[in-house]
LOMI-746984 format. One record per residue (C-alpha): x, y, z. Coordinates in steps of 0.001 Angstrom, whole numbers, plus 500000, padded with zeros to 6 digits. Layout:
N
XYZ...
This chain:
620
620437345018067986623798344378066144624485341510068462620923340022067159622027340565063803625553338810064342623732335888066248620781335816063128623356335390060713625480332939062566622856330774062818621748330575059337625458330102058177625929327439060987622852325475059364623393326016055855626537324845056418625037321725058192622927321349054980625247321292052836627665318406054533624768316512054700624705316579050470625784313235048666629460312591048027629597313646044241633273312492043514635646309556045174635659305806046523633587304331049072633785300486050710630627299374051933629533296086053146627156293691051142628320294092047725629202291466045782631080293348043032632000296425042259628964299728041929629812302890039608627563305449040811627393308520038464625721311872039051624307314048035872624654317820035467620742318015037260622008315229040201620427312547038789621997309455039923622713306724037367623666303189039389625507300807037118626298296971038801627062293651037716623836291983039039620350292948039748620627292923043655623872294783043203621888297298041074619086297322044000621934298128046672622837301325044454619424302296044305618897302259048230622370303376048304621300306573046419618302307257048362619429307171051375621915309636050431619373312378048605616612311629050616617313309522053949615524312196056428612051311746054067612690307871053964613063307661057883609905310286058667607423308339056057608459305181057866607872306614061376604523307622059925603761304456058347604387302548061656603165304643063898605771306168065355605744309602064568604899310928068035608362310003068971609531312837066900606987315475066933605067314632070193601321314997070916600684316604067819601149313596065840599357311105067889596133311151065703597797310025062479599444307223064623596434305769065875595323305312062250598609304019061129598464301373064213594506300671063859595330300050059948598650298054060629600450299425058013603456297983059578601821294508060749600761294766056586603982295148055352605739292200057972603331290044056934603105290919053029607500290188053293607174286820054674604874285597051464606792287422049006608380285015046545612332285049047217613632286369044372611491289464044986612058289237048840616128289085047827615657292311045388613992294511048866616915292633051165619415294320048795617860297400048703617827297800052585621053296558052726621893299350050457620178302179052850621731300585055771624785300648054050624789304614054076623111304919057464626213302995058886628349305969057028626198308112058933626888306306062342630685306114061890630986309780061182632175309172057220628899310915056296627059313992057996622926313203059191620382314988057569619499318025059676615921316846060136617000313947061666619348314444063895616888314167067009617323310388066056619850308723067798621035306218067420619430305858063581617269302474063463618458300131060478616329299996057735614486297009057537613170295192054157609641295470055223609803299454055577609305299491052158606449296971052014605051300109054689605558302794052682604120301583049717600726300764052141600767304266053441601294304853049729597997302864048608595918303825051121596573307745050885595764307496047368592077305350048108590972306571051468587559307593050849586711307422054483585584311015054401584084310994051403581857307886052841580494309524055756579627312999053839577553310967051426575720309408053792575061312776056109574263314351052759571606311218051848570566311870055736569368315364054907568452315497051468566805312122050664567810310221048081566620311639045178567782315008045639571249313356046955571560311852043695573548314487042089576477314312044928577222310217044284579433308345041861577285308126038673574607310707039983573663307536041242572513307961045112571982305689047721569229303167047451568749303794043524567738301077040906570442299609039813571126295758038457572903293493041227575573291269039953577970293665038590580964292039038449582293295583037745581079297488040153584007298201042407584868300238039446581846302315038590582160303355042437584997305375041858585777308154044476583323311710043676585834314124041711587661315910044344585173315206047089588113312917049670590010315858049315587803319098049920586136317464053218587874317736056074589088321603055834585954323113056722584679323491053035581016323739052127579463321478050348576193321588049675573392324546050076569819323407050108566788325746051113569379328066052821570613326065055154574313325294054439576423322689055888579793322454056270581723319372057121584779320380059827588093318850059775587030316470062859584472314577060684587654313176059161589566312671061844592939315060061851594797311559061595594291311090058410595124314442056942598012314382058579598958311080056921597828312308053714599993315805054555603328313736054788603627312275051385602464315567049721599086314113049174596486315999050490595942318793048673592777319512046514594862319328043161596228316389043784596205313348040662598108312792037745597660311917034184599447310467031106599136310173027530600130308235024281600552309071021135600974306721018201603378306595015431601561308132012741602098311641013923605716311754015057608412312411013021610452309224014006607333307004013457607069305764017100604640306306019765605343309169022204604345308751026087603948311883028588603033311962031872602835314494034833602338313798038671599939316580040239601543317207044092601093319647046862604643321740046349607265320360049281610851319835049988611893317473048970609112316528046455607632313077046973609374311416044016613098311096042446614795310223039374617158307721039241618672305466036430619126301634037603621435299344035586622471295699036884621867292165035418618287291805033557617125294973035203617772298380033657614985301314034075615149304922034449612079306610035982610549308142038661610328306368042578609429307306046004612496306944048371612005304004050120609829301835047574612117300121044888609546300831042224609434303252038984606115304293038344606650305888035605609553305133033620611150303448030539614077300902029547614959299902026436611797298393024801608711299828026479607632303446028592604982303244031190603318306162033024600952305542036406598033307002037228595673306787040165592626305099038808590287306135041612588458302738042003586880302405045588588659299799047267587559300570050985583797300182052149582877300730055873580615298754057847578207299574060460578528296786062898576069295091065692577680295402069163576198293629072124574580295676074144575362293572077036578702292731075984580273295207073636582902292675073073580485290646071179579386291732067180576281290099065317577850288706061731574474288065060061574275284806061384575470284892064828577218286457067806580941286635067292583772287782069785585501291244068803589466290599068404591418292892070563594806293719070043596905295829072718599140298678071315601428301361073112602131304597071379605522305752072185605984309922072955608017312486072947610476312544076143609731309043076897605947308939077705603799306294076477600049306288075122598173302926075632595639302206072450592945299292072159592428298216068558588646296153068119588858293970065142585661292264063258585687290373060216585370293133057976588471294584059320589300297494062418586454299553064419587468302987063295584741304712065172586554305921068315588910307699065994585687309507064414584624312872066210580835312287066995580663309115065330578457307317067397577631303729065009580025301258065648582148301001061764584397298841060437586674299445057737587481296878054741590717297801052695591572295645050132595063296640051122594363294502054132593958290950052354596593288967053022596468287523049378597217291096047910601071291280046447603283294239047199603689296262043722607442295950044644606541292659042550604680293720039520606345296786039146609692295202038943608620293093036340606983296079034132610346297340034442611764294522032547609232294025030861610540293803026571607050294541024910603984295758025439602168292120025878605214291517028735604455295061030287600726293743030593601274289951031987603518292019034283600575294215035162598524291377035651600058290502039106599374293793040513597458294995043047598252297333045549597416300593044382594656300585041620596430302195038637595251303724035245598642302367033073599578304207030159602252302469027890604197302038024424606785299793022924608866300044020360607188297956017907604305300786018112602471299144020158600715301834022929597362301713025173595788301561028896595564299190030998593975299358035034595276297115037491594762296645040585593064294393043258589286295310042856586727293875045055583534291980043339580531294003044832577712291659044250575469294780045013576374298323044390577419300565047628577855304122046629580660304657049261577825304897051925578364302768055063576563299673054813575152296871057357577861294485058108575052291714059047574018291580055692576045289077053970575207290519050168577508293377050890580362291199051581583348291268048882583091288104046407586614287878045243588794289789043129587560291407039854589323289813036915592175291373034818590616290498031904587202292514032999589148295494034005589360298950031638591684298678028903592254300525025434594537299694023112595352300414018988593490303901018500595874306698017704595446308101021166594951307438024582594933309750028085594136309151031371593086312073033681590534312635035103588282311176032685585999308231033751587829304691033590584320303044033516580894304215032444577780303021033238575586299942031965575644301302028135579902302131028723580845299745031086584501299772030017584994303261028462588326305401028869589185308210027214590421307624023727589849308105020219587055311026020574585758310335023664587581312270026557585284313566029560586517315765032744588338319001032798591711318180032955592274315327030111589941318350027905592730320767028535595044318196026649593830318163023535592413320394021060591246318442018701587570317370018150588445313715016727590788311588015845591339312539012591592552316387013592594855315256015593597906316485014204596934318302011793595414321786012765595866322550016281598111320327018441596414319217021496600154319450023229601485321990025274604724323743025021606190324038028656606302327397030190609104326366032153612381326057030255613249323309033225611225320583034638613206320425037845611830322679040841615119321807043339617825320104042736617691316330042785613357317127043076610918316039039928608132317674038847607466317548034949605638320687034171602213321607033519601376323102030012599488326288029728598751327183025420598527325224022475601631325309019951601341324692016047603146321649014868605267321666011725604032320137008610600459318917011712603583316695013201605022316582016555608251318285017639610724315835018597612573318368020467609362318897022786609226315039023856613177315254024690612830318437026345609684318128028591609291314235029295613001312655029023614706311458032044618667311017032527619824311787029151622073314091029962626080313608029875627450312426033536630237314703035067630705313645037942631025309392039902631272307324042979632986303982043233631208301856045538632938298420046240632683295695048517634486296427051778637400294169052757639454294199055752642614296022053826640179298807052184639553302384052871638222304995051412639929307506048836
């Protein structure tokens, strides 16, 4: 007994020591290769890094360096997931996820997207990757300890610039994944009939409902029913009719999709985000106030990482996903922005007609065409491999073989697989550089994936909400159910013009939560603003019945129940609002904003100087 207790204590101490050894250094000087000048990294009392450089490229180098310092294991794990290589570490339990990742081809799409990027954006990604590799080189040289979770990786593979794009593809997919919802809606419609099944469909339309054709914003009207896609796959009972109960089993969605989402903390029923902006008439400063929070599954570490990056013409503070140099929510000297998921449908399933005599052929509506076949090899732990054959039609890869009990050949059409879709690194870097609300909107016009509802404000008082993303024009409404692949009238007709995406500006307040971002024919561009905020999440964030009451009687914004908005050191999660508070003289308290929403305002206490490596330099 005593020996067992002693061994347990020794093992716990050793693990704790190893974890502490992998923490980033906070004081000293480090010499690395790839910098054009000296780089200063400081950390405040919360551990948030502040990177200062003389150029944007060196600043992105430092961004990659601090991401690798703080979250290298997380970055490498997400990279393995995005490129369909998780089974190399986890074993056969990750094979389903790898099959999905290779079939959708996050890695291949990212590699091709990197080659198409403009030179300026590509240079920033190269600099970011060089910063990540600078820390990896230190780990290889024994100058820094590897994360405990990554000690099985030997050797550590260098970070490629396209790896960041692969992670962005994986993130976009997990936000947009509506495969399970499409299959559930199809099954409900088949069992109940179109009339009885209407209540389960987006906007209560139902498959085959009488809706006008040619809706240019059809892609907006086909939002995934709130919460449905997160419930399927967990055995949750979703409907009951005449005493007959149907449960959607995990196998319906395929465990691989669930694993891909869970790896990023995006598998929970409460996953989402919300943001709001208030104009200056109800604030003490006279300037707009913007606040946001992300609803993520509790993970260690969390999905987001907060930092301040300054160099050349780039200066911004915000929250990014380690591995992707993008501030999804943040601010600079001129503007602030907060990104929430637009919940727009960017995926369609098509039922293909394969040849009975030759399954290698499919009918596209006018003629028989050959199915494109790609062979993949999935590596598994302990050196074994498993073959994977990916078959693709004009709509996308066939996925029915990955779904249990699915006999119909289903092809997956996803916006993220289109060749002209741009990376969020391009658009969100422009947002971070914006000096006005107008410049921010110009940058968002180039945003393609994932679809976002961005709440913004600038120092001059401009504020609003803008939906941004590559949303397909659907000539006919689809209601998310699988479509006949031979019917060309269901093919996408290009991208919904940015000018026709939902937006709102000039109101005294705007909120983006679970409120619909587009309505039906009577309200094609409705957004939660003014006096209309549907949805339980949105409703909890205000208590004034109309705009004139905001800031005068009962304030919509709640005081933070937590004293700090940190769950784990260097892990960022804004708190949930708990109860309404009464403002003084009908105006919002300035300190509430800074306590709950400001990022990186602490005095810097410790710092590390990173300089270019030369033959005579050494670490001190």
